[in-house]
C-alpha positions as semicolon CSV with decimal commas, in nm:
position;residue;x (nm);y (nm);z (nm)
1;M;0,001;0,002;0,004
2;K;0,281;0,238;0,095
3;E;0,457;0,157;-0,234
4;Y;0,137;0,224;-0,426
5;L;0,091;0,563;-0,253
6;T;0,452;0,650;-0,325
7;Y;0,409;0,555;-0,686
8;I;0,091;0,779;-0,737
9;S;0,151;1,074;-0,511
10;P;0,391;1,274;-0,747
11;R;0,129;1,250;-1,028
12;I;-0,143;1,383;-0,801
13;V;0,065;1,660;-0,674
14;I;0,166;1,756;-1,026
15;G;-0,201;1,743;-1,131
16;L;-0,318;1,955;-0,841
17;A;-0,041;2,197;-0,900
18;L;-0,137;2,238;-1,266
19;V;-0,496;2,294;-1,184
20;L;-0,393;2,562;-0,927
21;I;-0,173;2,733;-1,183
22;V;-0,438;2,731;-1,452
23;N;-0,694;2,878;-1,215
24;W;-0,441;3,146;-1,098
25;I;-0,362;3,242;-1,458
26;S;-0,726;3,259;-1,552
27;G;-0,795;3,480;-1,260
28;I;-0,540;3,738;-1,350
29;A;-0,566;3,709;-1,731
30;Y;-0,939;3,698;-1,786
31;K;-1,023;3,714;-2,159
32;R;-1,342;3,685;-2,354
33;F;-1,351;3,593;-2,731
34;D;-1,591;3,733;-2,977
35;L;-1,628;3,466;-3,243
36;T;-1,924;3,627;-3,434
37;Q;-1,861;3,728;-3,788
38;D;-1,996;4,091;-3,728
39;Q;-1,812;4,124;-3,394
40;R;-2,144;4,230;-3,223
41;Y;-2,003;4,151;-2,879
42;T;-1,681;4,352;-2,927
43;L;-1,730;4,687;-2,754
44;S;-1,605;4,999;-2,914
45;E;-1,309;5,186;-2,760
46;S;-1,540;5,480;-2,659
47;T;-1,766;5,242;-2,469
48;V;-1,472;5,078;-2,290
49;L;-1,341;5,418;-2,185
50;Q;-1,679;5,515;-2,051
51;L;-1,722;5,197;-1,861
52;Q;-1,375;5,209;-1,705
53;S;-1,452;5,569;-1,570
54;I;-1,742;5,431;-1,352
55;E;-1,624;5,449;-0,994
56;A;-1,948;5,378;-0,807
57;P;-2,235;5,122;-0,841
58;L;-2,443;5,193;-1,150
59;Y;-2,779;5,024;-1,158
60;I;-2,979;4,948;-1,473
61;D;-3,339;4,827;-1,464
62;V;-3,445;4,687;-1,798
63;L;-3,823;4,673;-1,841
64;L;-3,815;4,383;-2,071
65;E;-3,974;4,095;-1,894
66;G;-4,314;3,935;-1,953
67;N;-4,517;3,775;-2,229
68;F;-4,431;3,914;-2,572
69;P;-4,350;3,785;-2,918
70;S;-4,028;3,607;-3,016
71;E;-3,869;3,923;-3,188
72;F;-3,893;4,094;-2,845
73;K;-3,744;3,795;-2,677
74;R;-3,454;3,849;-2,930
75;L;-3,425;4,208;-2,822
76;Q;-3,422;4,088;-2,453
77;L;-3,142;3,843;-2,518
78;E;-2,932;4,088;-2,711
79;T;-2,970;4,347;-2,427
80;L;-2,877;4,083;-2,170
81;Q;-2,563;3,980;-2,358
82;L;-2,465;4,347;-2,413
83;L;-2,499;4,427;-2,039
84;E;-2,298;4,117;-1,947
85;E;-2,022;4,263;-2,166
86;Y;-2,045;4,586;-1,989
87;R;-2,023;4,409;-1,645
88;A;-1,719;4,210;-1,771
89;I;-1,541;4,543;-1,810
90;N;-1,659;4,703;-1,480
91;K;-1,805;4,511;-1,183
92;N;-1,977;4,834;-1,070
93;I;-2,246;4,778;-1,334
94;H;-2,548;4,596;-1,195
95;F;-2,861;4,516;-1,411
96;N;-3,198;4,369;-1,352
97;F;-3,476;4,259;-1,585
98;V;-3,819;4,348;-1,447
99;N;-4,180;4,323;-1,564
100;P;-4,342;4,664;-1,495
101;L;-4,695;4,516;-1,536
102;E;-4,641;4,221;-1,303
103;D;-4,885;4,358;-1,054
104;E;-5,204;4,250;-1,231
105;A;-5,418;4,424;-0,968
106;Q;-5,330;4,784;-1,090
107;P;-5,196;4,770;-1,442
108;D;-5,379;5,087;-1,553
109;E;-5,216;5,284;-1,268
110;V;-4,870;5,149;-1,349
111;I;-4,915;5,236;-1,720
112;K;-5,020;5,588;-1,628
113;N;-4,716;5,637;-1,398
114;L;-4,486;5,511;-1,675
115;F;-4,644;5,748;-1,924
116;Q;-4,583;6,041;-1,689
117;M;-4,217;5,932;-1,665
118;G;-4,193;5,965;-2,044
119;L;-4,179;5,594;-2,109
120;T;-4,411;5,533;-2,397
121;P;-4,524;5,174;-2,463
122;A;-4,537;4,950;-2,771
123;N;-4,843;4,748;-2,850
124;V;-4,758;4,410;-2,981
125;T;-4,958;4,111;-3,095
126;V;-4,900;3,774;-2,922
127;T;-5,019;3,457;-3,102
128;E;-5,043;3,131;-2,918
129;G;-5,180;2,864;-3,139
130;T;-5,511;2,990;-3,263
131;K;-5,540;3,260;-2,986
132;T;-5,427;3,611;-3,055
133;S;-5,396;3,888;-2,799
134;E;-5,267;4,238;-2,761
135;E;-4,990;4,305;-2,504
136;V;-4,844;4,631;-2,380
137;V;-4,463;4,627;-2,373
138;F;-4,236;4,910;-2,234
139;P;-3,911;4,866;-2,424
140;W;-3,709;5,089;-2,188
141;A;-3,427;5,076;-1,941
142;I;-3,356;5,315;-1,651
143;A;-2,996;5,376;-1,554
144;N;-2,923;5,514;-1,208
145;Y;-2,583;5,651;-1,082
146;G;-2,582;5,832;-0,754
147;E;-2,871;6,076;-0,759
148;R;-2,887;6,087;-1,139
149;S;-3,124;5,884;-1,352
150;V;-3,151;5,847;-1,730
151;K;-3,405;5,674;-1,958
152;V;-3,268;5,446;-2,222
153;P;-3,493;5,373;-2,527
154;L;-3,446;5,009;-2,643
155;L;-3,689;5,010;-2,934
156;K;-3,621;5,193;-3,259
157;N;-3,932;5,245;-3,478
158;K;-3,898;5,317;-3,850
159;L;-4,185;5,417;-4,078
160;G;-4,282;5,116;-4,289
161;A;-4,038;4,869;-4,120
162;D;-4,166;4,517;-4,030
163;S;-4,120;4,368;-3,676
164;D;-3,791;4,189;-3,767
165;Q;-3,640;4,499;-3,931
166;R;-3,753;4,700;-3,626
167;I;-3,578;4,459;-3,388
168;L;-3,262;4,463;-3,609
169;N;-3,260;4,838;-3,591
170;S;-3,298;4,834;-3,217
171;V;-3,025;4,573;-3,167
172;Q;-2,777;4,791;-3,386
173;H;-2,874;5,087;-3,158
174;L;-2,830;4,921;-2,824
175;E;-2,461;4,987;-2,759
176;Y;-2,493;5,350;-2,848
177;A;-2,813;5,392;-2,641
178;F;-2,658;5,249;-2,321
179;T;-2,309;5,417;-2,359
180;D;-2,477;5,747;-2,438
181;A;-2,682;5,718;-2,122
182;I;-2,375;5,629;-1,907
183;A;-2,191;5,919;-2,053
184;K;-2,486;6,151;-1,962
185;L;-2,468;6,016;-1,610
186;L;-2,092;6,076;-1,577
187;I;-2,094;6,436;-1,719
188;N;-1,924;6,675;-1,469
189;E;-1,872;6,977;-1,693
190;K;-2,123;7,040;-1,966
191;Q;-2,041;7,211;-2,285
192;K;-2,219;7,537;-2,378
193;I;-2,467;7,593;-2,666
194;A;-2,585;7,943;-2,772
195;V;-2,923;7,964;-2,912
196;L;-2,918;8,270;-3,148
197;K;-3,194;8,528;-3,112
198;G;-3,277;8,873;-3,249
199;N;-3,305;8,800;-3,621
200;G;-3,652;8,668;-3,629
201;Q;-3,562;8,317;-3,529
202;L;-3,829;8,069;-3,422
203;E;-4,004;8,147;-3,092
204;D;-3,902;7,937;-2,790
205;I;-4,228;7,741;-2,783
206;Y;-4,156;7,605;-3,130
207;I;-3,797;7,471;-3,044
208;A;-3,894;7,384;-2,685
209;D;-3,897;7,002;-2,726
210;F;-3,549;6,987;-2,880
211;I;-3,394;7,237;-2,638
212;T;-3,539;7,041;-2,348
213;Q;-3,368;6,729;-2,472
214;L;-3,039;6,904;-2,512
215;R;-3,033;7,027;-2,154
216;D;-2,954;6,668;-2,042
217;Y;-2,613;6,701;-2,215
218;Y;-2,533;7,067;-2,248
219;H;-2,571;7,415;-2,093
220;I;-2,815;7,610;-2,309
221;A;-2,838;7,981;-2,319
222;P;-2,999;8,247;-2,557
223;F;-2,766;8,481;-2,732
224;T;-2,837;8,805;-2,921
225;L;-2,624;9,020;-3,149
226;D;-2,792;9,341;-3,034
227;S;-2,487;9,494;-2,867
228;V;-2,267;9,445;-3,178
229;A;-2,320;9,820;-3,282
230;T;-2,214;9,948;-2,940
231;N;-1,971;9,691;-2,806
232;P;-1,852;9,446;-3,072
233;I;-1,552;9,338;-2,888
234;K;-1,747;9,228;-2,580
235;T;-2,004;9,055;-2,798
236;A;-1,738;8,860;-2,981
237;Q;-1,574;8,756;-2,651
238;Q;-1,897;8,639;-2,505
239;L;-1,999;8,437;-2,811
240;N;-1,652;8,271;-2,821
241;E;-1,722;8,131;-2,477
242;F;-1,973;7,890;-2,625
243;D;-1,883;7,573;-2,800
244;L;-2,175;7,566;-3,050
245;L;-2,402;7,813;-3,212
246;L;-2,767;7,702;-3,296
247;V;-2,937;7,926;-3,551
248;A;-3,305;7,817;-3,602
249;K;-3,486;7,970;-3,903
250;P;-3,388;8,341;-3,894
251;T;-3,625;8,561;-4,101
252;Q;-3,440;8,901;-4,073
253;R;-3,120;9,011;-4,241
254;F;-2,790;8,991;-4,051
255;T;-2,593;9,320;-4,074
256;D;-2,230;9,303;-4,192
257;Q;-2,125;9,370;-3,830
258;E;-2,322;9,068;-3,700
259;K;-2,198;8,859;-3,985
260;Q;-1,841;8,934;-3,890
261;I;-1,898;8,825;-3,531
262;L;-2,049;8,499;-3,656
263;D;-1,757;8,456;-3,906
264;Q;-1,502;8,514;-3,634
265;F;-1,680;8,262;-3,410
266;T;-1,608;8,004;-3,685
267;M;-1,253;8,126;-3,736
268;H;-1,182;8,062;-3,356
269;G;-1,302;7,704;-3,385
270;G;-1,663;7,749;-3,287
271;K;-1,912;7,474;-3,414
272;S;-2,248;7,578;-3,562
273;L;-2,572;7,426;-3,669
274;W;-2,770;7,633;-3,921
275;L;-3,134;7,573;-4,016
276;L;-3,219;7,827;-4,286
277;D;-3,501;7,907;-4,516
278;Q;-3,404;8,093;-4,835
279;V;-3,769;8,140;-4,922
280;T;-4,050;8,313;-4,724
281;I;-4,366;8,106;-4,717
282;E;-4,578;7,953;-4,443
283;M;-4,857;7,701;-4,457
284;D;-5,072;7,940;-4,245
285;S;-5,066;8,183;-4,532
286;L;-5,212;7,928;-4,764
287;Y;-5,495;7,837;-4,532
288;N;-5,581;8,203;-4,456
289;Q;-5,558;8,349;-4,805
290;S;-5,803;8,148;-5,010
291;G;-5,546;7,876;-5,070
292;K;-5,295;8,091;-5,258
293;T;-4,986;8,279;-5,158
294;I;-4,657;8,403;-5,301
295;A;-4,317;8,247;-5,218
296;F;-4,061;8,516;-5,202
297;P;-3,680;8,485;-5,177
298;N;-3,548;8,554;-4,827
299;D;-3,209;8,734;-4,842
300;L;-3,046;8,689;-4,502
301;N;-2,718;8,853;-4,613
302;T;-2,535;8,526;-4,557
303;N;-2,493;8,405;-4,916
304;D;-2,136;8,536;-4,951
305;M;-2,035;8,376;-4,617
306;F;-2,154;8,032;-4,707
307;F;-2,014;8,074;-5,066
308;R;-1,678;8,129;-4,914
309;Y;-1,734;7,817;-4,688
310;G;-1,802;7,608;-4,991
311;I;-2,180;7,593;-5,047
312;R;-2,447;7,793;-5,219
313;M;-2,794;7,831;-5,070
314;N;-3,050;7,854;-5,346
315;P;-3,365;8,064;-5,305
316;N;-3,599;7,798;-5,452
317;L;-3,852;7,546;-5,339
318;V;-3,808;7,167;-5,363
319;N;-4,106;6,994;-5,522
320;D;-4,097;6,617;-5,440
321;L;-4,322;6,331;-5,546
322;Y;-4,201;6,138;-5,236
323;C;-4,365;6,363;-4,982
324;T;-4,559;6,375;-4,650
325;Q;-4,927;6,475;-4,633
326;I;-5,131;6,767;-4,517
327;V;-5,500;6,749;-4,399
328;M;-5,757;6,923;-4,619
329;A;-6,131;6,961;-4,575
330;M;-6,329;6,792;-4,840
331;G;-6,690;6,861;-4,897
332;D;-6,924;7,146;-4,805
333;G;-7,056;7,263;-4,466
334;S;-7,142;6,993;-4,218
335;Q;-7,072;6,732;-4,480
336;S;-6,700;6,818;-4,508
337;Q;-6,437;6,563;-4,398
338;Y;-6,084;6,615;-4,319
339;N;-5,858;6,392;-4,522
340;P;-5,475;6,357;-4,560
341;V;-5,345;6,433;-4,913
342;P;-4,993;6,445;-5,052
343;W;-4,829;6,785;-5,044
344;R;-4,527;6,791;-5,275
345;Y;-4,367;7,082;-5,103
346;Y;-4,317;6,869;-4,784
347;P;-4,040;6,630;-4,886
348;L;-4,016;6,297;-4,701
349;V;-3,650;6,228;-4,703
350;T;-3,436;5,933;-4,613
351;P;-3,099;6,009;-4,445
352;I;-2,802;5,884;-4,629
353;E;-2,659;5,575;-4,449
354;G;-2,293;5,527;-4,372
355;H;-2,236;5,834;-4,147
356;P;-2,269;5,835;-3,766
357;I;-2,522;6,119;-3,786
358;T;-2,756;5,946;-4,029
359;N;-2,714;5,573;-3,969
360;N;-3,023;5,380;-3,871
361;L;-3,256;5,683;-3,873
362;D;-3,635;5,719;-3,953
363;Y;-3,758;5,930;-4,236
364;L;-3,734;6,305;-4,195
365;W;-4,016;6,553;-4,235
366;L;-3,936;6,873;-4,424
367;R;-4,153;7,170;-4,502
368;F;-4,078;7,409;-4,791
369;A;-3,715;7,308;-4,823
370;N;-3,453;7,465;-5,051
371;S;-3,163;7,312;-5,245
372;I;-2,788;7,342;-5,168
373;D;-2,511;7,350;-5,423
374;L;-2,163;7,216;-5,333
375;L;-1,872;7,430;-5,441
376;D;-1,518;7,331;-5,509
377;N;-1,279;7,418;-5,230
378;D;-1,063;7,247;-4,963
379;I;-1,358;7,195;-4,711
380;K;-1,472;6,835;-4,669
381;K;-1,835;6,819;-4,753
382;T;-2,074;6,535;-4,659
383;V;-2,428;6,531;-4,778
384;L;-2,651;6,410;-4,492
385;F;-2,975;6,385;-4,684
386;T;-3,124;6,476;-5,034
387;S;-3,457;6,495;-5,199
388;S;-3,585;6,181;-5,371
389;P;-3,485;6,098;-5,729
390;L;-3,838;6,216;-5,834
391;S;-3,799;6,581;-5,728
392;K;-3,732;6,918;-5,890
393;T;-3,690;7,283;-5,788
394;E;-3,909;7,583;-5,851
395;G;-3,774;7,932;-5,869
396;T;-3,908;8,228;-5,668
397;P;-4,114;8,450;-5,666
398;E;-4,368;8,185;-5,734
399;E;-4,742;8,152;-5,666
400;I;-4,819;7,848;-5,449
401;S;-5,172;7,721;-5,455
402;L;-5,344;7,440;-5,262
403;N;-5,528;7,353;-5,582
404;S;-5,209;7,183;-5,710
405;I;-5,304;6,876;-5,495
406;Y;-5,577;6,812;-5,745
407;Q;-5,347;6,840;-6,046
408;Q;-5,173;6,538;-6,183
409;P;-4,802;6,602;-6,176
410;D;-4,594;6,582;-6,495
411;R;-4,353;6,297;-6,403
412;E;-4,130;6,383;-6,696
413;S;-4,031;6,705;-6,519
414;Y;-3,921;6,526;-6,208
415;K;-3,594;6,400;-6,338
416;N;-3,323;6,604;-6,172
417;G;-3,370;6,479;-5,818
418;N;-3,133;6,380;-5,533
419;L;-3,094;6,749;-5,449
420;P;-2,861;6,814;-5,145
421;L;-3,073;6,947;-4,851
422;A;-2,828;6,918;-4,561
423;V;-2,447;6,930;-4,565
424;L;-2,174;6,870;-4,310
425;L;-1,878;7,093;-4,352
426;E;-1,542;7,004;-4,191
427;G;-1,199;7,164;-4,217
428;S;-1,020;7,498;-4,193
429;F;-1,259;7,765;-4,320
430;T;-1,158;8,096;-4,495
431;S;-1,301;8,414;-4,353
432;V;-1,566;8,584;-4,571
433;F;-1,391;8,909;-4,484
434;K;-1,046;8,799;-4,587
435;N;-0,888;9,083;-4,796
436;R;-1,189;9,302;-4,735
437;V;-1,268;9,605;-4,528
438;K;-1,376;9,484;-4,177
439;P;-1,702;9,629;-4,068
440;V;-1,575;9,639;-3,701
441;Q;-1,234;9,617;-3,559
442;L;-1,173;9,318;-3,330
443;P;-0,867;9,199;-3,157
444;Q;-0,716;8,869;-3,280
445;I;-0,893;8,873;-3,618
446;K;-0,838;8,540;-3,795
447;E;-0,860;8,498;-4,171
448;E;-0,818;8,114;-4,161
449;S;-0,996;7,902;-3,894
450;I;-0,854;7,641;-3,685
451;P;-1,010;7,299;-3,787
452;T;-1,383;7,307;-3,701
453;K;-1,722;7,182;-3,827
454;M;-2,062;7,316;-3,909
455;I;-2,389;7,168;-4,043
456;V;-2,617;7,359;-4,277
457;I;-2,973;7,246;-4,331
458;A;-3,186;7,414;-4,601
459;D;-3,504;7,396;-4,402
460;G;-3,573;7,594;-4,089
461;D;-3,888;7,398;-4,003
462;L;-3,691;7,074;-3,953
463;I;-3,647;7,185;-3,586
464;K;-3,991;7,326;-3,538
465;N;-4,230;7,128;-3,307
466;Q;-4,605;7,174;-3,328
467;V;-4,810;7,323;-3,049
468;S;-5,139;7,201;-2,890
469;Q;-5,337;7,397;-2,630
470;G;-5,034;7,628;-2,575
471;R;-4,799;7,337;-2,508
472;P;-4,522;7,208;-2,742
473;L;-4,557;6,865;-2,884
474;E;-4,282;6,627;-2,951
475;L;-4,053;6,724;-3,232
476;G;-4,119;6,510;-3,542
477;Y;-4,481;6,438;-3,449
478;D;-4,747;6,573;-3,688
479;K;-5,071;6,612;-3,495
480;W;-5,275;6,627;-3,814
481;T;-5,172;6,296;-3,965
482;N;-5,065;6,140;-3,636
483;N;-4,726;6,033;-3,781
484;F;-4,391;6,036;-3,615
485;Y;-4,069;6,126;-3,799
486;G;-3,701;6,117;-3,712
487;N;-3,634;6,490;-3,689
488;K;-3,540;6,507;-3,323
489;E;-3,301;6,211;-3,335
490;F;-3,132;6,352;-3,649
491;L;-3,073;6,693;-3,495
492;R;-2,952;6,538;-3,166
493;N;-2,702;6,339;-3,364
494;C;-2,594;6,654;-3,546
495;V;-2,524;6,833;-3,216
496;N;-2,353;6,529;-3,062
497;Y;-2,133;6,485;-3,363
498;L;-2,033;6,851;-3,364
499;L;-1,954;6,847;-2,996
500;D;-1,847;6,488;-2,947
501;E;-1,500;6,476;-2,778
502;N;-1,504;6,106;-2,696
503;G;-1,614;5,966;-3,023
504;L;-1,940;5,819;-2,886
505;I;-2,138;5,907;-3,194
506;N;-1,912;5,675;-3,403
507;I;-2,069;5,372;-3,222
508;R;-2,375;5,435;-3,449
509;T;-2,172;5,308;-3,757
510;K;-2,165;4,958;-3,605
511;E;-2,332;4,707;-3,831
512;I;-2,501;4,392;-3,685
513;Q;-2,657;4,111;-3,884
514;L;-2,929;3,903;-3,721
515;A;-3,076;3,579;-3,862
516;F;-3,452;3,575;-3,858
517;L;-3,685;3,282;-3,935
518;D;-3,887;3,301;-4,254
519;K;-4,239;3,320;-4,104
520;E;-4,415;3,223;-4,421
521;K;-4,195;2,918;-4,456
522;V;-4,237;2,828;-4,094
523;N;-4,614;2,833;-4,130
524;T;-4,604;2,605;-4,442
525;E;-4,347;2,362;-4,316
526;K;-4,400;2,349;-3,945
527;N;-4,575;2,011;-3,948
528;H;-4,301;1,857;-4,153
529;W;-4,035;1,973;-3,909
530;K;-4,245;1,884;-3,601
531;A;-4,283;1,531;-3,734
532;L;-3,910;1,507;-3,810
533;N;-3,795;1,640;-3,476
534;I;-4,029;1,412;-3,280
535;G;-4,030;1,107;-3,503
536;L;-3,671;1,083;-3,610
537;P;-3,524;1,041;-3,251
538;L;-3,791;0,763;-3,181
539;V;-3,698;0,584;-3,496
540;L;-3,325;0,610;-3,422
541;L;-3,388;0,485;-3,070
542;L;-3,585;0,187;-3,204
543;L;-3,306;0,097;-3,448
544;F;-3,046;0,121;-3,178
545;G;-3,252;-0,117;-2,954
546;I;-3,298;-0,363;-3,233
547;V;-2,929;-0,360;-3,324
548;F;-2,816;-0,383;-2,966
549;S;-3,051;-0,674;-2,894
550;F;-2,929;-0,860;-3,202
551;I;-2,562;-0,822;-3,110
552;R;-2,624;-0,923;-2,753
553;R;-2,819;-1,224;-2,845
554;K;-2,551;-1,338;-3,105
555;K;-2,272;-1,272;-2,844
556;Y;-2,420;-1,453;-2,547
557;V;-2,642;-1,729;-2,687
558;L;-2,448;-2,056;-2,719
């Protein structure tokens, strides 16, 4: 016995030592491998940096638990796997999946409270055999860090998308949604945005929804150029304290002095987002003036500035066969009905995929847009969206009539489409006042800018939310047709891209491929596969029993 123990003990010791060494190495050199073709579980560098900066417990409640269709189960699984990757980077991340409607006694009260928190539900159809029912799902998460709390949208709707495409869009958006929320929770010093006033810009109530959303990320303050005439130096210094300038649909000319202040803001590296109308026309004028009005060019005295920067803003109207609708009264007196009809001056545009600003976005709703020409200079220009291929421009002045909705359009005239409507400009800009007499004398005048960015959109109404009973509605929602569009997310992406110091917006370029079952094929072949999955194992088991019995009998029977 002693000899046997002496013989095996070295092997046991070596084996135990190897196990201990492997465990020790795995403890200090933990590594996860992403073997998926699209690297869906490989977190971006920006996400990893955000996760590593979390120094206290961060709690995430995911409201994706309950009875819902398989595609939502897929979203639930992908969310779980993503959060597990987050936790693998930082153990301070804790998450929990909950069913907000688990309390069946008071579901209406719970739904009401969630609505008040801004968590809008999704109504989904659940089919179990021959039984079909409607379920309410709240595809949201709530992230909490200290005393701060942020809502995380998990579902991305897109006009015309089926359920599979909707889930794919949502899964592609997950990493950006969670990382963006975490960045919001970790913000210590917010960047500053100036909302330009004093030149007939949109009133506060018409940009309230977008500005309210921006306050979660940035400090927002109004800024006017009124003091340029009396104290231009102070005005320029105050404007240069901001990181971004937002100009929302001005209607009054900028003086040369004001333009120089704006130009020098760009020369000193300031970012800017311009939403401009080169034509004066409002839908209210059509409704209030017997269905006719004149569209006039709107000279803001900025044409030379943008020409120097590399684009030309055209005083025309885009007429697009791919358009949204307006509501018109049809019939006389009490018999009249309000019906939606296509309005070709309201282009419905699709953002161009491939850029962080525009990836995975819904359609955009434009109203009386103008076209933009790209000029040849050293500035990098990226067209963010265009009109449809079936569009054209109409010069101004031009009479616009509601009666045009009854006229059959001449499709032969809609051949020169794909007109640029929004452009991102990046690089070192040349001052519009280079080699010119300066309207005002400023210290540290620059004629060439440090590298900076700006976005110019040829439609001031893209940022305009509707109003109901004196309160602003959500940007992108049309109360007349009850449709939602992607205006708010697009503009938020624009601001985030212009001011993004950590590269978070680049996460939006991540492409994920999900495999979905062909539902039509499943319905036609389900009986075949059920029989195969149930019958084949039984047949194999029976054959194994027969062969085993035959071999055993032949071996042991004398």
